[in-house]
N, C-alpha and C positions, 0 to 999 in steps of 0.2 A: 404784899397783895398778890404778887406773881413770883413764883419760884420755879427754877428749872427742874422738871421732873425726869425727863428722859431725852436723849439724843438718838435719833434713828438714822442709821446709815444704810447705804445700799445703792443710792444713786451714784453714777460714775461721772456726771457732768452737772453744771449748774441747773438749779430747779427754779422754774418761773411761776408755777401755778399750783393752787390747792383748791380742793372742793370737798364739801361735806358729802355724805352718802345718805341713802334712805335709812339705813341702820345707823342710829346715833353713835354706835361704837366704832364705826368705820369712817375712813376718809381717804381721799385720793390725792396723789401728787404727780407732777409731770414736768418735764423740762427738755434739756438738750440731749438726753440719752435714749430717746425714741421708744418710750414705753410709759403707759399710765400705770402707776403702782397703787395697790390697795393696802392700807395699814389698819391695825386694830388699836384702839385706845385702851381697852381693858387689859390686854397683854403687852401693850407697847412694843409690838413686833410687826414685821413685814408679813403680809398675808399672801399676796400673789401679784403677778403682772396681770392687770385687768385686760389689757389688749396692747399689742404692738402698734406703733405708728411709723409713718414713713419719713417724717421730718420733725423738727423741734416743736414742742407744744408751748404756746404762749398764753393760752386761755383755757380754763375749765369752768363750765357752768352747769349746775344740776337743776333740773326742773322735774319734780316728782321722781319717777324712776329713770328719767332720761338724763344722760350725761352728754353734754356738747363739748367737743374737743377742737379748739382752734389751733391751726398749725402754721408754721412759717411758710409752708408751700401755698397757703391760701385755702386749703381744704378744711372744711368743718365735718367732723365725724359725729354721727348721732348713735349713741350706744345705749341699749336697753339693759340697765344693770340688774333688773329682776329676771329677765329671760336670758341674760348673759350672752347677748348677741348684738352684732352691728346692724342697725336698721337702715342707715342712709349715709351717703357722702354728698355734701353740698359743695359744689365746685365753682361757684360764681366768682369768688375772690381770686385775683391773680397774684397777690402778694400776701404777706403775713397778716393773720387775724389776731388782734390784740385784745379784743373784748367781745363778750357775748352776753346778752341778757334776754329775758322773756317778758312779755306784756300779757299776762294771763287773761285780762279782761277783753283783749282783742284777739286772743289765741294766735299771737304772733311772736316770732323770734327776731331779734335785732342784732346785727354784728357789724364790726368795723375794724379798721386796721391801717396798714401801711399805705393804702391807696388814697386815703382821705375821703372816702365815701361811706355812706351808711347803707346797709342792705337789709331788707325786710323779707322774712320767710314766713310761710304758713306753718303753724304748729300741728295742723291737722294732717298734712301729707308731706311736709317739709319742702314744698315747692317754692321757687323764687316768686316773690310778688312784685317788688319794685326796689329801686335804689335812688338815692339823691346825693349829689356831691356836697362836700362841706369846704374842704381846702385841697390844695394840690400836694399835701404832705400828710404825715401820720396823724391819725386819730387814736389816742391811747386808751381812752376810758369812756364807758357809757354808764350812766346811773339813772334809774327810774324812781320817781317819787313814790311815796307810800300809797298815795291815792291813784297812782298810775296815770296821772294827767300830764305830768311834765317829764321830759327826757333831757338830761344834762349830758353834754358831750364835751370832753376835754381834749384839746388839740396841741400839736407841737408848737403852734404859734403863741402859746401862753394864754389863749382865750378859752372861756367856757361859753358854749352856745346852748341856749335853752329852747326847746321845741315843744309845741303842743302835741301830745301823743295821739290825738284824734286824727289830725291831718298832716303832721310833721312840718308845720309852719314854724319858722324861727321867730320868737317873740322878744328875745333879749340876748345881748352879748355882754358877758361879764369880763371887765378888764381889771387888772390888779397884779396878777402874776407876771414875772419878767422872763420866765423860761417855761418849757413844755409842762402841760398838766399831766400828772401821773396817777392821781387818785381823786375820786369824788364819792361822798357818802351823804345821804339824807339822814338826819337824826330820826330815831325811832318815833318821836312824837310829831315829826313833820315840820317842826317850827323853824329849823335852820338846816343849812347844808354846809359841809366842810369840804374844802378842796386842798390837795397837796400837789407840790410841783417840784421840778428840778431846782427851783430857786430856794429850796429848803424851808419854805414858809407854809404854814397852815392858814387858810383864810376861812372865816365864818361868815356866811351870807344868810340874811333873814329871808325866809321863803315867802313872807307876806309881800315883799316888794323886790326881793333879790338885791338889796343894797348891802354893801360890806358892813358887817357889824364889828368884826375884830380881826386883827392880824397877829399871828403868833410866830415868832422866829423860832421854829421848833427843833430843827436839826442843823447839822453842819453841811450836809450834802443832800442830794436828791431824796425826796420822800416817795416811797413806792407803794405804800398801802396805808389806808386809814379804815378802821373798822370799829363799830359800836358793839359793846357787850349786849347780848340778847335780852338781858333782864335788868341789869344794874346800871347806874348812871356813870358809866365810864366809856372811854374809847381809847384805842391804841393806835400808834403810828410807828412805822418802821422806815429805815433809811439805808442809803448807800454808806452812811457813816458807821454801820455795823451795830446800831443801837435800836432797841425797842423802847418806846416811851408810853406810859399809861397816864391818861389825863381824866380830870373830872369833866363830864359832859354837861354839868350845871354851870360851872363858872370858869372852865378851861384852865384850871390850875394843873401844873405838872405834879404828879403824885409819885412816880417811880421811873427810874432809868435802869434798863437791863442791858448790860454790855460787859465784855471782858474787862474793860477799863474800870468799871465799877465793882469788879470782883463778884458779879452775880452769875457768872457763866454767860455764854452768848456765842453769836456767830463770829467767824473769823474774816468774813468778807461781806459784801453787800447783801442786805436782806430784801428779798424781792416780793414776798407775799406773806399774808397772814390770814387765818380764819379763826373764829371761835367755834368750839364744839357746841352742839345744839343746846346742851344744858348749861353752857357757860362755865363749866368747871375747868376747861382748858383753853389756852391760847396756843395755836399751832403756827409756827413760823418756818420759813425756808429761804434759801438764797444761793449765792454763787459758791459757797463752801460745800455744797452738795448734801448738807445735813438738813434733816427735818427735826425741829426742836419742839418739845411739848412742855409748856409752862402751866403749872397748876395755879389756879386762881382761888384765893381765899379772901373774902371781904364782903 
């Protein structure tokens, strides 16, 4: 179902972030070598350095033509990929930014990171709107529900906090993971949410009442990314254990393991992030081995 198509080299340090581009043939990667790189899927080659950055990039998030770049320094860069120019620098964070998301219905941007607080920005002019504290430690991940009514925030304390998107009031705290939360994804149909953690477990939560539906002992070490296929009933997870796993999103059966140990090809170090191509033909992964791997999906 997934087969290694190409390994792209060029990064000189670990890679932490991936993002799609407006052009479905292109995508971006960034990490510890202080540059955002643009790649082509049709030619499977490096295209260009989109822009240089001053510190390591922990988060990339695209909204229409805008690419938001979250850095270790705390700065978020706003880059217009159509006009090919930097639009703004958002400097409210004082420590690393680990995740960035948009709430289109509210015309807002939301960011979080090492300081343990959530910052809200205007998408109209990128001005700071407000912030609220969550914990005194790292917030690793933000996820917005498909109806944009619920915000899920995963923290270093192993808890997932759920907020109303209209007023950012916390309405539920999900306990279950024993180590920091590293990934959260809502299912495409909105019926459930999956979380991944440094405890190597995947947990399935019903969105009807956010009660735990299933626990999956998925990996040997930390899970760093969980992503649903854009059109087919599958999701993928990746881990510090150097493996990618493909699962059924209907019954959570394990369908495929991709790793050097399974002789499928794979990463040699921790896998930090994944994205699907817009058409679902490719799974793109990257990690500490500095490689960007393109996996062809057939099924």
